[in-house]
C-alpha positions as CSV (number, residue, x, y, z in Angstrom):
1,M,-135.5,-16.4,-81.4
2,K,-133.7,-18.9,-79.2
3,E,-131.6,-20.0,-82.2
4,K,-130.5,-16.5,-82.8
5,V,-129.6,-15.9,-79.1
6,R,-127.6,-19.2,-79.1
7,E,-125.8,-18.3,-82.3
8,A,-125.0,-14.8,-81.0
9,A,-123.6,-16.3,-77.7
10,L,-121.6,-18.8,-79.6
11,T,-120.2,-16.1,-81.8
12,G,-119.3,-14.0,-78.7
13,F,-117.5,-16.9,-77.0
14,V,-115.5,-17.6,-80.2
15,A,-114.6,-14.0,-80.5
16,L,-113.6,-13.9,-76.8
17,D,-111.6,-17.1,-77.2
18,R,-109.6,-15.6,-80.1
19,R,-108.9,-12.3,-78.2
20,L,-108.1,-13.5,-74.7
21,P,-105.1,-15.8,-74.1
22,A,-106.7,-16.7,-70.7
23,A,-109.1,-18.9,-72.6
24,E,-106.3,-21.2,-73.7
25,A,-104.9,-21.2,-70.1
26,A,-108.3,-22.2,-68.8
27,K,-108.6,-25.0,-71.3
28,A,-105.1,-26.3,-70.2
29,L,-106.1,-26.0,-66.5
30,L,-109.3,-28.0,-67.1
31,R,-107.2,-30.7,-68.7
32,K,-104.6,-30.8,-66.0
33,A,-104.1,-34.0,-64.2
34,F,-104.7,-33.9,-60.4
35,P,-103.5,-36.6,-57.9
36,D,-106.1,-39.2,-56.9
37,H,-104.4,-40.5,-53.7
38,W,-106.1,-39.5,-50.4
39,S,-102.9,-38.1,-48.9
40,F,-102.8,-35.3,-51.5
41,L,-106.1,-34.0,-50.0
42,L,-104.3,-32.7,-46.9
43,G,-103.3,-29.6,-48.7
44,E,-106.9,-29.0,-49.8
45,L,-108.0,-29.5,-46.2
46,A,-105.8,-26.6,-45.2
47,L,-107.0,-24.4,-48.1
48,Y,-110.7,-25.0,-47.3
49,S,-110.3,-24.4,-43.6
50,F,-108.6,-21.2,-44.5
51,A,-111.6,-20.3,-46.6
52,V,-113.9,-20.9,-43.5
53,L,-111.5,-18.7,-41.5
54,V,-111.9,-15.8,-43.9
55,L,-115.7,-16.2,-44.0
56,T,-116.2,-16.4,-40.2
57,G,-113.4,-13.8,-39.5
58,S,-115.1,-11.3,-41.8
59,Y,-118.3,-11.7,-39.8
60,L,-116.5,-11.3,-36.4
61,T,-114.8,-8.1,-37.4
62,L,-118.2,-6.4,-37.7
63,F,-118.7,-6.7,-33.9
64,F,-115.2,-6.9,-32.3
65,D,-113.6,-3.8,-30.7
66,P,-109.8,-4.3,-30.0
67,G,-109.7,-1.3,-27.6
68,M,-108.0,-1.5,-24.3
69,T,-110.0,1.3,-22.6
70,Q,-111.5,0.0,-19.3
71,S,-115.2,0.0,-18.6
72,V,-117.6,-1.8,-16.2
73,Y,-119.6,-4.7,-17.5
74,A,-123.4,-4.6,-17.2
75,G,-124.4,-7.2,-19.8
76,P,-126.5,-10.4,-19.6
77,Y,-123.7,-12.7,-18.3
78,E,-124.3,-12.3,-14.5
79,P,-121.1,-13.7,-13.0
80,L,-119.1,-10.9,-14.6
81,R,-121.4,-8.0,-13.9
82,G,-119.7,-5.1,-12.2
83,L,-116.1,-6.1,-13.2
84,R,-113.8,-3.7,-15.0
85,M,-112.7,-5.0,-18.3
86,S,-111.2,-3.8,-21.6
87,Q,-113.3,-3.0,-24.7
88,A,-111.8,-6.1,-26.3
89,Y,-113.1,-8.4,-23.6
90,L,-116.4,-6.6,-23.4
91,S,-117.0,-6.8,-27.2
92,T,-116.2,-10.5,-27.1
93,L,-118.7,-11.1,-24.4
94,D,-121.4,-9.1,-26.4
95,L,-120.5,-11.0,-29.5
96,S,-120.9,-14.3,-27.7
97,F,-124.1,-13.6,-25.7
98,E,-125.9,-10.8,-27.4
99,V,-125.2,-11.1,-31.2
100,R,-127.4,-13.7,-32.9
101,G,-125.2,-16.7,-33.9
102,G,-122.1,-14.9,-32.6
103,L,-121.0,-17.7,-30.3
104,L,-121.4,-20.2,-33.0
105,I,-119.4,-18.2,-35.5
106,R,-116.7,-17.5,-33.0
107,Q,-116.3,-21.2,-32.1
108,V,-116.3,-22.2,-35.8
109,H,-113.6,-19.7,-36.4
110,H,-111.5,-21.1,-33.5
111,W,-112.0,-24.7,-34.7
112,A,-111.2,-23.7,-38.3
113,A,-107.9,-22.1,-37.0
114,L,-106.9,-25.3,-35.2
115,V,-107.7,-27.5,-38.3
116,F,-105.9,-25.0,-40.5
117,V,-102.6,-25.2,-38.6
118,A,-103.0,-29.0,-38.1
119,S,-103.6,-29.7,-41.7
120,I,-100.6,-27.6,-42.8
121,A,-98.5,-29.5,-40.3
122,V,-99.7,-32.9,-41.5
123,H,-99.4,-31.9,-45.1
124,M,-95.8,-30.8,-44.6
125,L,-95.1,-34.2,-42.9
126,R,-96.5,-35.9,-46.0
127,V,-94.3,-33.8,-48.2
128,F,-91.3,-34.5,-46.1
129,F,-91.7,-38.3,-45.7
130,T,-92.4,-38.8,-49.4
131,G,-89.6,-36.6,-50.6
132,A,-91.9,-34.2,-52.5
133,F,-89.6,-31.3,-51.5
134,R,-86.8,-32.4,-53.9
135,R,-86.0,-30.7,-57.1
136,P,-87.8,-28.9,-58.7
137,R,-90.1,-28.2,-55.7
138,E,-87.7,-26.7,-53.2
139,A,-89.3,-23.2,-53.6
140,N,-92.7,-24.8,-52.9
141,W,-91.3,-26.3,-49.7
142,V,-90.0,-22.9,-48.6
143,A,-93.4,-21.3,-49.5
144,G,-95.3,-24.0,-47.5
145,L,-93.1,-23.7,-44.5
146,T,-93.5,-20.0,-44.5
147,L,-97.3,-20.5,-44.6
148,F,-97.0,-22.6,-41.5
149,V,-94.9,-20.0,-39.6
150,L,-97.4,-17.3,-40.6
151,A,-100.2,-19.6,-39.5
152,L,-98.6,-19.8,-36.1
153,L,-98.3,-16.0,-35.9
154,E,-101.9,-15.6,-37.0
155,G,-103.1,-18.1,-34.5
156,F,-101.3,-16.5,-31.6
157,A,-102.6,-13.0,-32.6
158,G,-106.2,-14.3,-32.7
159,Y,-105.8,-16.2,-29.5
160,S,-104.6,-13.0,-27.7
161,L,-107.4,-10.7,-28.9
162,P,-110.2,-11.5,-26.4
163,D,-107.9,-10.1,-23.6
164,D,-109.1,-12.8,-21.1
165,L,-107.0,-14.1,-18.2
166,L,-105.8,-17.0,-20.2
167,S,-104.7,-15.1,-23.3
168,G,-103.2,-12.4,-21.1
169,T,-101.0,-15.0,-19.5
170,G,-99.8,-16.0,-22.9
171,M,-99.2,-12.4,-23.7
172,R,-97.1,-12.0,-20.6
173,T,-95.0,-15.0,-21.7
174,A,-94.5,-13.4,-25.1
175,H,-93.4,-10.2,-23.4
176,T,-90.8,-12.2,-21.3
177,I,-89.5,-13.9,-24.5
178,V,-89.0,-10.6,-26.2
179,M,-87.3,-9.1,-23.1
180,S,-84.9,-12.1,-23.0
181,I,-83.2,-11.2,-26.3
182,P,-79.9,-9.7,-25.4
183,V,-79.2,-6.0,-26.0
184,V,-82.2,-5.3,-28.2
185,G,-84.9,-7.0,-26.1
186,T,-85.9,-3.9,-24.2
187,Y,-86.0,-1.8,-27.3
188,L,-88.2,-4.4,-29.1
189,S,-90.5,-4.6,-26.1
190,S,-90.8,-0.8,-25.9
191,F,-91.6,-0.7,-29.7
192,I,-94.2,-3.5,-29.6
193,W,-96.0,-2.6,-26.3
194,R,-95.1,1.1,-26.5
195,G,-94.1,1.3,-22.9
196,P,-94.2,-1.0,-19.9
197,F,-96.3,-4.2,-20.0
198,P,-99.3,-4.5,-20.6
199,G,-99.4,-1.2,-22.4
200,H,-102.4,0.3,-24.2
201,V,-101.7,-0.4,-27.9
202,I,-100.8,-4.1,-28.2
203,L,-104.3,-5.4,-28.8
204,P,-105.1,-2.8,-31.6
205,R,-101.8,-3.6,-33.2
206,L,-102.4,-7.4,-32.9
207,Y,-105.8,-6.8,-34.4
208,V,-104.3,-5.1,-37.5
209,V,-101.8,-7.9,-37.8
210,H,-104.5,-10.5,-37.4
211,V,-107.1,-9.1,-39.9
212,L,-104.9,-7.3,-42.4
213,F,-101.1,-8.0,-42.6
214,V,-100.9,-11.7,-42.1
215,P,-104.0,-12.7,-44.0
216,G,-102.8,-10.6,-46.9
217,V,-99.5,-12.3,-46.9
218,L,-101.2,-15.7,-46.5
219,I,-103.4,-15.1,-49.5
220,A,-100.4,-14.1,-51.6
221,L,-98.4,-17.1,-50.5
222,I,-101.3,-19.5,-51.1
223,T,-101.6,-18.1,-54.6
224,V,-97.9,-18.6,-55.3
225,H,-98.0,-22.1,-53.7
226,L,-101.0,-23.2,-55.9
227,F,-99.4,-21.7,-59.0
228,L,-96.2,-23.7,-58.3
229,V,-98.2,-26.9,-57.8
230,V,-100.0,-26.4,-61.1
231,Y,-96.8,-25.4,-63.0
232,L,-94.5,-28.1,-61.5
233,K,-97.1,-30.8,-61.5
234,H,-97.7,-33.2,-58.6
235,T,-95.7,-36.2,-57.5
236,H,-97.2,-39.7,-57.7
237,W,-96.5,-43.1,-56.3
238,A,-94.6,-45.7,-58.3
239,E,-97.2,-47.7,-60.2
240,R,-97.5,-49.2,-63.7
241,G,-97.7,-46.3,-66.2
242,R,-96.3,-43.8,-63.7
243,T,-92.7,-42.8,-64.1
244,N,-90.4,-40.0,-63.3
245,R,-91.3,-38.3,-66.6
246,N,-95.1,-38.1,-66.6
247,A,-97.9,-36.8,-64.3
248,V,-100.8,-39.2,-64.0
249,G,-104.1,-38.3,-62.3
250,Q,-107.7,-37.3,-62.7
251,P,-108.6,-34.3,-64.9
252,M,-109.7,-31.2,-63.1
253,F,-113.1,-31.2,-64.6
254,P,-115.4,-32.9,-63.7
255,Q,-113.7,-35.5,-61.5
256,F,-111.4,-33.3,-59.4
257,V,-113.8,-30.4,-59.2
258,T,-116.6,-32.7,-58.0
259,K,-114.4,-34.4,-55.4
260,S,-112.9,-31.2,-54.2
261,T,-116.3,-29.5,-53.9
262,G,-117.6,-32.4,-51.8
263,L,-114.5,-32.1,-49.5
264,F,-115.1,-28.4,-49.0
265,L,-118.8,-29.0,-48.0
266,M,-117.7,-31.8,-45.7
267,I,-115.2,-29.5,-44.0
268,F,-117.6,-26.7,-43.7
269,G,-120.3,-29.0,-42.2
270,L,-117.8,-30.6,-39.8
271,L,-116.5,-27.3,-38.5
272,T,-120.0,-26.0,-38.1
273,A,-121.0,-29.1,-36.1
274,L,-117.9,-28.7,-33.9
275,G,-118.7,-25.0,-33.4
276,G,-122.2,-25.9,-32.3
277,L,-121.5,-29.0,-30.2
278,A,-117.9,-28.9,-28.9
279,Q,-117.1,-25.9,-26.7
280,V,-113.7,-24.4,-27.3
281,N,-112.0,-21.5,-25.4
282,P,-114.7,-20.6,-22.9
283,F,-113.1,-17.2,-22.2
284,W,-116.0,-16.1,-19.9
285,A,-114.8,-18.7,-17.4
286,Y,-111.4,-17.1,-17.0
287,G,-112.5,-13.5,-16.6
288,P,-110.8,-10.3,-17.9
289,Y,-107.1,-10.0,-17.8
290,R,-105.4,-8.5,-14.7
291,A,-101.7,-8.0,-14.8
292,D,-101.4,-9.2,-11.1
293,Q,-103.2,-12.5,-11.7
294,V,-102.3,-15.7,-13.5
295,A,-104.8,-18.3,-14.8
296,T,-104.4,-21.8,-13.3
297,D,-104.1,-24.6,-15.8
298,A,-103.0,-22.1,-18.4
299,Q,-102.4,-24.0,-21.6
300,P,-101.9,-22.4,-25.0
301,D,-103.3,-23.9,-28.2
302,W,-101.4,-27.0,-29.3
303,Y,-99.4,-25.4,-32.1
304,V,-97.4,-23.2,-29.6
305,G,-97.6,-25.7,-26.8
306,F,-94.1,-27.0,-27.6
307,L,-92.7,-23.5,-26.6
308,E,-94.5,-23.7,-23.3
309,G,-93.0,-27.1,-22.7
310,A,-89.6,-26.0,-23.6
311,L,-89.8,-23.1,-21.1
312,R,-90.9,-25.5,-18.4
313,V,-88.2,-28.1,-18.8
314,M,-85.3,-25.6,-19.2
315,P,-83.2,-25.3,-16.0
316,P,-83.2,-21.8,-14.4
317,W,-79.9,-20.6,-15.9
318,E,-79.0,-16.9,-16.0
319,T,-75.7,-15.1,-16.6
320,V,-74.8,-11.4,-16.2
321,L,-72.2,-10.1,-18.6
322,W,-71.2,-6.5,-19.2
323,G,-74.2,-5.3,-17.4
324,H,-76.7,-7.4,-19.4
325,T,-78.6,-10.3,-18.0
326,F,-78.7,-13.3,-20.3
327,M,-81.9,-15.3,-19.4
328,W,-80.8,-18.7,-20.8
329,N,-83.9,-20.3,-19.3
330,V,-86.1,-18.2,-21.7
331,L,-83.7,-17.4,-24.5
332,I,-82.7,-20.9,-25.4
333,P,-86.1,-22.6,-25.4
334,A,-88.2,-19.8,-26.8
335,V,-85.8,-18.0,-29.2
336,I,-82.8,-20.1,-30.1
337,L,-84.6,-23.5,-30.2
338,P,-87.4,-22.5,-32.6
339,G,-84.9,-20.5,-34.7
340,L,-82.6,-23.5,-35.2
341,L,-85.6,-25.8,-35.8
342,F,-87.2,-23.7,-38.6
343,T,-83.8,-22.8,-40.1
344,G,-83.1,-26.5,-40.3
345,L,-86.4,-27.1,-41.9
346,Y,-85.9,-24.4,-44.5
347,L,-82.4,-25.7,-45.4
348,Y,-83.2,-29.4,-45.3
349,P,-84.1,-29.9,-49.1
350,F,-80.8,-28.3,-50.0
351,L,-78.8,-30.2,-47.4
352,E,-80.2,-33.5,-48.5
353,K,-79.4,-32.7,-52.2
354,W,-75.8,-31.7,-51.1
355,I,-75.4,-35.0,-49.2
356,A,-76.7,-37.1,-52.0
357,G,-74.9,-35.2,-54.7
358,D,-78.2,-35.4,-56.6
359,R,-79.2,-32.6,-59.1
360,S,-81.9,-34.4,-61.1
361,E,-85.6,-33.9,-60.9
362,H,-87.8,-36.2,-58.9
363,H,-91.5,-36.8,-59.6
364,L,-91.9,-40.2,-58.0
365,A,-92.9,-40.2,-54.3
366,D,-90.7,-42.1,-52.0
367,R,-92.1,-44.9,-49.8
368,P,-90.9,-43.8,-46.3
369,R,-89.4,-47.2,-45.6
370,N,-87.0,-46.8,-48.6
371,Q,-85.5,-43.6,-47.1
372,A,-84.6,-45.0,-43.7
373,A,-82.5,-42.0,-42.4
374,R,-85.0,-39.3,-43.5
375,T,-87.9,-41.2,-42.1
376,A,-86.0,-41.7,-38.8
377,L,-85.2,-38.0,-38.6
378,G,-88.8,-37.1,-39.2
379,V,-90.1,-39.5,-36.5
380,A,-87.4,-38.2,-34.1
381,G,-88.6,-34.6,-34.7
382,I,-92.2,-35.7,-34.0
383,V,-91.2,-37.3,-30.7
384,F,-89.2,-34.3,-29.7
385,Y,-92.2,-32.1,-30.3
386,A,-94.6,-34.5,-28.6
387,V,-92.4,-34.6,-25.4
388,L,-92.3,-30.7,-25.3
389,L,-96.1,-30.6,-25.9
390,A,-96.7,-32.9,-23.0
391,A,-94.2,-31.0,-20.8
392,G,-96.3,-27.9,-21.4
393,G,-99.0,-29.4,-19.2
394,N,-96.8,-30.8,-16.5
395,D,-98.8,-29.1,-13.8
396,V,-102.1,-30.6,-15.0
397,I,-100.5,-34.0,-15.4
398,A,-99.0,-33.8,-11.9
399,Y,-102.3,-32.8,-10.4
400,S,-104.3,-35.5,-12.3
401,F,-101.9,-38.3,-11.4
402,R,-100.9,-37.1,-8.0
403,V,-97.1,-37.0,-8.8
404,S,-94.5,-34.4,-8.0
405,V,-94.1,-31.6,-10.5
406,N,-90.3,-31.6,-9.9
407,T,-90.1,-35.3,-10.6
408,L,-92.2,-35.0,-13.7
409,T,-90.1,-32.1,-15.0
410,W,-86.9,-34.2,-14.6
411,I,-88.7,-37.1,-16.5
412,F,-89.4,-34.7,-19.4
413,R,-85.9,-33.3,-19.3
414,I,-84.5,-36.8,-19.8
415,A,-87.2,-37.8,-22.4
416,V,-86.6,-34.7,-24.5
417,V,-82.9,-35.7,-24.9
418,L,-83.2,-39.5,-25.1
419,G,-86.6,-39.8,-26.7
420,P,-85.7,-38.5,-30.2
421,V,-82.4,-40.6,-30.2
422,L,-84.3,-43.8,-29.3
423,A,-87.1,-42.9,-31.8
424,F,-84.4,-42.4,-34.6
425,W,-82.7,-45.7,-33.9
426,V,-86.0,-47.7,-33.6
427,T,-87.5,-46.2,-36.8
428,R,-84.4,-46.7,-38.8
429,R,-84.3,-50.4,-37.8
430,I,-88.0,-50.8,-38.6
431,C,-87.5,-49.3,-42.1
432,L,-84.6,-51.6,-42.8
433,A,-86.7,-54.6,-41.6
434,L,-89.5,-53.5,-43.9
435,Q,-87.0,-53.3,-46.8
436,A,-85.9,-56.8,-46.0
437,H,-89.6,-57.9,-46.0
438,D,-90.1,-56.4,-49.4
439,R,-86.9,-58.2,-50.7
440,R,-88.3,-61.5,-49.3
441,L,-91.7,-60.9,-51.0
442,L,-90.0,-60.2,-54.3
443,A,-87.8,-63.3,-54.0
444,E,-90.3,-65.8,-52.6
445,G,-93.8,-64.2,-53.1
446,H,-96.5,-63.9,-50.5
447,E,-97.8,-66.8,-48.5
448,S,-100.7,-68.6,-50.1
449,G,-102.0,-70.2,-46.9
450,N,-101.5,-73.7,-48.2
451,V,-99.2,-76.1,-46.4
452,T,-97.2,-78.6,-48.6
453,Q,-95.1,-81.6,-47.8
454,N,-92.0,-82.5,-49.7
455,V,-90.7,-86.0,-50.5
456,Q,-88.6,-86.0,-47.4
457,G,-91.6,-85.4,-45.2
458,G,-90.8,-81.8,-44.4
459,L,-93.7,-79.3,-44.1
460,G,-93.7,-75.8,-45.6
461,E,-95.9,-73.0,-46.6
462,G,-96.8,-72.4,-50.2
463,H,-96.0,-69.1,-51.8
464,E,-97.5,-67.3,-54.8
465,A,-95.8,-64.8,-57.0
466,L,-96.7,-61.2,-56.5
467,S,-98.9,-59.4,-59.0
468,A,-97.2,-57.3,-61.6
469,G,-98.5,-54.1,-60.1
470,R,-97.2,-54.9,-56.6
471,S,-93.9,-56.0,-57.9
472,Y,-93.6,-52.7,-59.8
473,R,-94.3,-50.8,-56.7
474,L,-91.7,-52.6,-54.7
475,M,-88.9,-52.6,-57.3
476,V,-89.2,-49.0,-58.7
477,R,-87.6,-46.8,-56.2
478,E,-85.1,-43.9,-56.0
479,V,-82.5,-44.4,-53.3
480,P,-79.2,-42.7,-53.9
481,R,-76.0,-44.6,-53.2
482,P,-73.3,-43.2,-50.8
483,L,-70.8,-41.0,-52.5
484,T,-67.4,-42.6,-53.3
485,A,-64.3,-40.9,-52.1
486,P,-61.9,-39.8,-54.8
487,R,-58.2,-40.4,-54.5
488,G,-55.9,-38.0,-52.8
489,E,-56.2,-35.6,-49.8
490,L,-59.7,-34.1,-49.4
491,P,-60.7,-30.8,-47.8
492,R,-62.6,-31.0,-44.5
493,R,-65.9,-30.0,-46.2
494,Q,-65.6,-32.9,-48.6
495,R,-64.8,-35.4,-45.9
496,L,-67.9,-34.2,-43.9
497,R,-70.0,-34.7,-47.0
498,L,-68.7,-38.2,-47.6
499,A,-69.3,-39.1,-43.9
500,L,-72.9,-37.8,-44.0
501,S,-73.6,-39.6,-47.3
502,S,-72.3,-42.9,-45.9
503,W,-74.3,-42.4,-42.7
504,Y,-77.4,-41.4,-44.6
505,Y,-77.5,-43.9,-47.4
506,G,-75.1,-46.6,-46.2
507,D,-77.6,-48.9,-44.6
508,R,-79.9,-50.3,-47.2
509,V,-81.4,-53.6,-48.4
510,E,-81.1,-54.2,-52.2
511,V,-84.0,-55.7,-54.0
512,P,-83.4,-58.8,-56.1
513,V,-83.7,-57.8,-59.8
514,T,-82.4,-59.1,-63.0
515,P,-80.2,-57.0,-65.3
516,E,-83.2,-56.5,-67.6
517,Q,-85.4,-55.3,-64.7
518,R,-82.6,-53.1,-63.5
519,R,-82.4,-51.4,-66.9
520,A,-86.3,-51.0,-66.9
521,I,-86.1,-49.4,-63.4
522,E,-83.4,-47.0,-64.4
523,E,-85.5,-46.0,-67.4
524,R,-88.6,-45.3,-65.3
525,T,-86.7,-43.4,-62.6
526,A,-84.6,-41.4,-65.1
527,A,-85.0,-37.6,-64.8
528,P,-87.1,-35.8,-67.4
529,V,-85.2,-34.7,-70.5
530,E,-84.9,-30.9,-70.5
531,P,-85.6,-29.3,-73.9
532,E,-82.6,-27.9,-75.7
533,E,-82.4,-24.2,-76.3
534,P,-82.8,-23.4,-80.0
535,S,-79.6,-22.2,-81.5
536,A,-79.6,-18.8,-83.1
537,E,-79.1,-18.7,-86.9
538,P,-75.9,-17.1,-88.0
539,A,-76.3,-13.5,-89.2
540,G,-76.2,-12.8,-92.9
541,R,-77.7,-16.2,-94.1
542,G,-81.2,-15.0,-94.5
543,S,-82.8,-15.2,-98.0
């Protein structure tokens, strides 16, 4: 009987395999090579924290009410009894103190949100510093950056839903930012809040955005992102057997599936432990939102903290033109600055390709030291963000260290200008020094630890040649050369391109290689050969 059942099942699988093309796609997916370096797991960290967000958020929607109707609290939390509060704040209190496991799930959800945004940010930094955004992955860079922007919006919407005094202060800041937009700001504010602040519809609208619109777009973009990753293959570090024309890694089954499942369980366990042991956002300590009150020590979550810092360091500049007030102290740091920042990030892959004059595909990951200008730009951006993030807590820092807020604000104003410039210069010099160190290793080898004496009596350290694998890693690299200027008068756009190319790729340390090694390096870094399109057979020659 068992043999008949097994034979019938086998026959059914064979028949299904013949009729469904998805079966062949599944076989190809199971054989796909996945990266084995730890840094490539950062994207999976974002994916699995998003899965935890969906699971915990689905549970929270069963108990949360985003209404703004006022009522008097009579629940178990005694310090707030008798206070008037919105249904949103009341349902959050009930969820935290009366629903079994509600506080745990809410805190796991909040921690997962923080990890989700942080892992996307670190993953984008890994892609940036290793050059994984280059052709053919520009679309994946745009998709990933859009995911990050949507994650910021999703985090802000979820942060604002409890309607406590802290989140209400953030909502007031958002209202001020919208109102600062010239000409259309008042119309946008009226549309979003449906009247004067705080209105009566903003929380229900944010709730729909938080649980429906943005998650739907996130799921769609994650699907597109993963499809592009599978289709375009991953980048890999330059090692023996890994070139610009292949994709080397572990097969999806069983190695990658096992490792990825273990990572998901570890993330789930860690987030659950954080939710149970590490308190986050104790909204009951702030009380319900009142438009005439402001929370002290009001600090937003870290991912929007740079906007708070930019608002605090900006001088109080305002201009009245044609009957309209231009609030530069809000418009520049909260609208123009992030707009320029994210526009630059979206355009960066295409800008670097234009500067380098490079149209080939790249599947080898760059060592950050070999791209000194790009690495220096990335570090300067990190320093710029870090200074603004610290400036967002200038009042807390001033109170803790007993210094003047005005003095601290001026320190941050100077640091936000000079800090990125200094970071760029130092990082670029460090990258060039590391390149020189690699050159010395290739020329002399690494120190053996043995001291030798020559016939003249001089002492020196002994050196040993590098291993073949390490030499390969140091020599095989893709660093474009500066563009050469053609003869004759050049248009301004071409002169700008040549100047940027010289500034970007002019400073470099060449590695000592023989002509044979140089030819081997060029062969391993050569772009993949694109298949030629089949030519159509002339009409009238068929048999």
